Structure formats: C-alpha cells, structure tokens
N, C-alpha and C positions, 0 to 999 in steps of 0.2 A: 818335265818328267819328274816324278816324285815317288820315292819309296819311303816306307814308314815302319818303325818298330816301336812298340810300346812296352815299357817295363815298369810294373808296379809291385810294391811289396805286398805279399799275401795278406789277405784280410784276417787271417788267423793269428796274426802276431800277438794280439792281446790274450789269446787263449793259452794258458800255461798250466801249471801243475793241477792235475785232477780233471781239468776240462777236456783235454784231448782224450784221455783214457775213458772218460765217461760218455762223451758224445760224438767222437769222430766217426764211428761206424754208422751211426744213425744219421749224421749230417751228410755223409759222403756216399754211402752205399744205398742202392735201391731197397726199399722196404719190402719184406715178404709178408704174405698173408699169415694169419695166426696158424701155427702148426706146420707151415711150409718151410722147406729148406731155404735159407737165405741165398740170394744170387750174388755171385762175384761180379765186379764191374771193372771196367777199364778206365782209369783216371786220365789216360793220355799223357802226353809229354809237352804240350804246346806252351805251358806257362814257363817251363824251364828251357825249352828248345824252340826258339823263334823259327819262322819259316826259312830264314836265311841259313840258320844253323843246321837245318835238316836237308839242305840241298846237297846232292851228290857232288863231290869235288875231289876227295883225296884218294879214294881206293878204286882200283880198276874193276873189282868184282862187286861193287855196290852201285846199282843203278837206281833210276827213279821208281822202279817197280819192285825192287828187292824187298822181300819180307824183312822187317826190322831195320831197313836201310836208313830211315829217318833218325832212328835212335843211334845207329852207328855213327852217322855223320855228326849228330849232336855231340856225342862223346868225343869225337875228334876235335870239334870246335872248342870244347872245354879242355882239350889236351889230356883227356883221360886215356884215350887209346891212340896208338900210332900205327897199328897194323902189324903184319908179320913179314919176316924176311922171305918166307916161302909160302905161297908164291910171291915173287917180287911185285911190289906195288899193290898187293891185295890185303884184305882184312880176314878172309877165310871165315865167313859167317857160319858155315856149317861145321867148323872145327870144334872139337870137344874142349871145354874149359877145364884146366887142371886146378888143383888146390893152390898152387903157387900163383897162377895167373889170376885166380879169384882174389887173392890177397891184393894184387896190384890194382884190380878193378875197384876194390873197396877203398884202398888208400887214395886212389885218384878221386873218388867221389867225396870222401871226407875232406880232402885238401881244398875243395871248393868253398867250404864253410868259412865265414869270417871268424876272426879270433874271439869276437864277442859271443859267438855261439859255441865254438869248440875248436880246440887246438890239439892236433895229434901229438902224443908224447914222443920223446926221443926213443929210438929203437932200444930194445933190451940189450944191455951190455953183455958181450959174450954170445955164445950160441945156445939158445934155449932148447934145441931139438937134437937128438942123437944122430939123426940122418941129415944134418945141416950140409954135409958135403954134396948131397944130391939136390940141394936147392940152387937154382940158377942164380948167377951173380946179378942178373937183371931184376930178379924178384926178392933177393935175400933181405935187403933192407926193409922192404914192405912187409914181409912176413914177420920180421923182428919188431917192426913198429906196431902191427896189430897185436902181437903177443904182449908188448908193453901196455897197450890200451885195454887188455883183457878181452879182446874180441876173438882171438884164436888161442887155443890151449893145446892142440895136438891130441895124440892118442895116449892111452894109459901106459903104453910101453915106452913113452918118451919120444916117439917119432912124430914127424909132421906129414910124411908121405906126399911130398910136393907134386909128384907126377900123377897121382891118382885122380881120376875124373871126378868132377863135382856133380852130385845128384841134385835134382830139383829141391829135395828136402834139405840137403846141406846148404844149398844156396840160400834158401829161405831163412835158415838159422843164422847164417853169417850176416845177411843183410839186416835181419831184425836186430841182432846184437849191435850192429854198427849204428843203426838209426836210433835205437834206445840209448846207447852210450853217448852219442853226439847231442841228443836233445834233452837227455835226462828224464824222458817221459816213458811210461809203460804204455805201449799201444794197445788199443782195444782189440778184441777178437771177434771175427765173424764165425761164431760157433757152429760147427756142423756144416760148413759151406761145401765141403767136398766129402763124398761118401767113401773114398778110398784112402783117406788120410787118418792114420792112427799112430800112437806111440810118441816117442820123444819129441819129434819135430812138429807135431800137430799144432801146438800153440803158436809157433813161429809162422807157419804157413797161414793160419787163420788170422794172424795179426797183419800180415802183408795183404791178405785178401780184403781185410777191412778198410785198408787205405788205397786199394786199387792197384797195387804193385803186381800182384799175380791174379790171373783170372782162370787158370785151368785150361782144359781142352774142350774141343767141340762136343764131346760126349758127356761133359759135366764132371769128368774125373780130373785129378791133378797130376797123377803119375809121379809120385814122390821119389820112386827109385830110378826114374829115367835120368840119363845124363843131361847136363845143360850145355848147349852149344853157344858159340861166341855171339851169334845174332841174338839169341834169346837173352843172354847175359846183358847185352847192350840195352835191350828194352827194359829189363828189370832195374838196371842202374838209372836209366833215363827217367823212368817213372818214380824212382826214389828221389831223384833230384827235383822232379815236379812236386812231389809231396813237400820237400824241404822249402821250396820256393813258395808254394801256396800257403803253407802254415807259418811263414814269416821267419824262417831260420836263416835264409840267405836271399840275396838278390840274384836274378838271372844275369847272364851276359847278353850283350847284343853282338851278333855276329852276322856278317854278310860276306860271301866269297868275292874274290876280286877277278877282274879281267887283267891282262898285262897292260898296265898303263905306261904311257911315256911321260906322265906328269910328275910333279913334285908339289909340296905344299908351298904356295906362294904368298899366302896371307892368313893371319889369324885375327879374329875380332871377337870382342866380348860385349854383351849388352844385358842390362837389367830390365826386367819386365814385371808386371803386376804380381804374377803368381809363380814365375820361374825366371831363371837366368839362362842366357844362351851363349854358347861358344860356336863360332863358325870357322871352319877350316876350308879355305879355297884351294882347289887343285888345278894346276895349269894344264889340264887335258880334259876336254869335254866329250871326247869320242868314246873312250874306254873307261869303264867305271873302276874306281878303287874299291876295295872292300874295307871292312872295319871289324875290330874287336874292341868292345867297350865294356868295362867291368870295374867294380870297386875292388881295391886291393888293400891288404893290411899295411904293406910297405911299398914305397916307390923305389923299385929296383930297375936299374938300367939293363935293357936286354943286351946280351952279349957279354958284358963285363960283370953284371950282378952288383955293381956299385950302388950304394944308397944315394938317392936323389932327394935333395931337400925341397919339400913342398909345404907351403903354409896351409893350415886348415885342420879340422877335426876328422876329415875323411879324404880319401884320395880316389879319384876316378881315373883309371888308365884308359887312354884313347890310343889305339894302334891302327893306323891307316895302312892297309895292305895293298901291295902291288904298285908302290911308287918307285921312282928312280932316285938315285943319289942326287943331291942338288948339283954336284959338279958335272953330272952326266946329262942334266936336263937343259933344254933350250930356254926354259923360263927363268925369270929372276926369282930366286927362292926367298922364302921367309927368313928374316935375319935371326930368328930363334931367341929373341929377347923375351924375358919373362914379362908377362902382361898381368896387371892386377885389375880387380873390379871391386867396387864398393856395392856389393849386392847381398841379398839374403841367402843365396845358395853358393855361388861361385866366388872364390877369393882370388885365385890366380891360376895362370896357365904356365907350365914350365916345359921347355923342350928337352927331350932326352936323346934326340938324334935318330938317324936312319941306320938300320942294320938288316942286311939281307932282304931288301925290298919292303921293309916295314918301318914306318915312321912312328916312333913312340913319343907320346905327349902325355903329361900328367896334369890333371885338373884338380886343384885343391878346393874342397868344398866345406861348408859349415857342418854338414851332417850327411849320413847315408840316406839319401832320399831318392824317390823314383826319378827316372830319366827317360827321355825319348831320343832316338837317333833317326834323322831324316837325310835324304839326299835331294838336293836341288840342282837344277841345270841352268846353264847360261850365265856365268861359268859354273862348272861342277863345284858344289859345296857340300860338305858333310856337316850337318847341324846337330849339335847335342844340346838339348834343353834339360836343365836340372831343376826340379820342382823346389820351391821354398819349403823349409821345414814347417 
C-alpha cells in the first residue's frame, strides 16, 4: 500500500518585479476575443492544499460534499482556522465574516510565508482605534498587527467597527493589500471582468480576478455589496495561498489526517541518493495509519514548550507524525531519539523533539529549502520523506 504527496516550488519563482504585473493575467486567465469582456477563472487550491489536507476531519458541519469544504479543511491543516464555539465542533460555513474575523484570516494566511518572503511586523503599540474595547480579545492582536503592516486603517472617525460584516468588495480590498504588501508586487488587473463592479474597490476586485482568487456568480456578476460568509472566506484565502505557492513565494505543507494508531516511532534511517536524500520513519503499527504534517519552518520550536531546538543546516523541515502513542504507552521498542547525521546534498541531520498530545515532532536540517515528497509504505508502516538536492 502506498500513498504519495508531491510538493514543488512554483515555477514562477524567477518572475519578480515588473513581470508579474505585466504578464500574470495573460499567463493565468483565459483569453477573451477582441472587444469581449474577459472571463474570470478559478485557479483552484490543489497546489497549496494537497488531497490529504482537503479531507474532512475536524468539523462536524463540514462533509465531503460541503460547498467550500475542501478549502475549510485546508485552512484547518494550515492552522489558520479552528472553528467556532457555537455550534460546538462546527465551523459554521454559512456564518457571516466580521471585520475582526477577517483580520485573523489574513494574519493566518500571511503567517505561512517564510521570513525570506515576508515577516509580519509587531502589533501597533497601544490601541490604534477608538472602539478598541469592542474588539474581541481573540482578534485584537491580529487587528493591531495588520494596522502596523499598513493593511488595515479603519474609518475616518477613528473606529475599526470590528463586528461589522465584511462585504465581498471589502474582502477583495483587504486580500489585495495583503498579497501586494507581502510580495512587494502590484498585481495586474482583469479590467472590466464584472459589469456590476464600480468605484473604490474595483481595482482590487479586478486584481483578484486576474489571479483567479475571485470568480463572481453564476450570472456573471460579482455582488460587491453582498456579505462574505465563512465558507466563501475559506475559499478566497485558500486560493490566495495557491497563488503564493504557484508563484514561488512559499512552499506548501504536506498533510494527511490520521487514524488512531497504537504505534510509536521505532526506527529512523537516512540515505543519500543520486538526486535526493531520504528520511524513513518506521511506525510500530501496520494496521492503523498515522498522519503527518510536513513543512519548512523558520525556527525549530518544540511543540508544547516553544523552546528553540538546535538543528544544523540552512533550512529546517518539520516532520510531525500524527496519531502516535507515547513511547512509554506502546508495546513496541521505541526509537532512542539520538540525533542522526547524513553526509548528503540535501539532508544534514534529524533531531528528535519528542511526543506531545499524540504528535511526534522531528526536525530535519537541510542544506536549502528544496521540494520534498511524502510517501507511506507498508510492511512495516513507514513514512518516507524525500528531499531533493539543491
């Protein structure tokens, strides 16, 4: 039995100042006949959200056929969304997005970017808005962070109006500012793509249409004044992540949900190959699959404590095996956790960071941020991570 996920840096990584603005719409969007209104397109989310990340797992009200369900599950895999307290265990995809919630969606998206692309600033000192007491404690730091980044400014009267619903036009403006701030690029416009879009937010809506983040409605309109619900917001953010991955601004995560395994990590092995280096994690339970979360991180921080873990190399790949048991609770002989080194072109060493709440965190020090694959092999169950040579 074998499952496979492929992760490759977007081929647009070499396109930088001027090229994106000049050619992205032509390269990505369907061409319209001369004099015809350009057609919006759906870029999809598959390059940022692997099939495993789109599987329903976390929320009771998100099933395989739920509209926007794949995007919601993807954002949960990236830890951008956690659901709502009411209803318990649900995401509430039809619920209206407020301005303060929108701030948290955007901060969650920008937090996925590596430091080499963009780092969010520290939150604005003090309270930048006169109605700060109405901003939920959950969202307050994120609102202040976007204010410091110049992405939100509030209203002329000094208020932020945190509970006000977000219209589709306002959503477009905020996402466009976030993407342009993070990349340093001015996005091209799909001019005249929607007949009902006019005024202040038209450029922002047309910029998102040019990169396939918004498509409009079945009747060809955009509905700029309509409110944005939580399911739609998930799709807008997931498509934005797909744009960032495709254009080379970030690497995607690898995520696969877990069954409840009785196993633990029993062995770790490294090997150098002609074009890639391999790390193999053997699990002492072949009947129920562990899941995984694999991603590049700027710092190796131990889950639970947040302590910095020393890892050799110029880049760090975090491997989290999900659904494992504590070594002391398992019947198998566990891996001893000793650091393992490799004289390879991609992998330098593997460092154990321990098990916390059913997740075994391991860091792989690498020579560079290069594409990787994640496979599952059976007999015994092994999670295989291959890291391409620079």
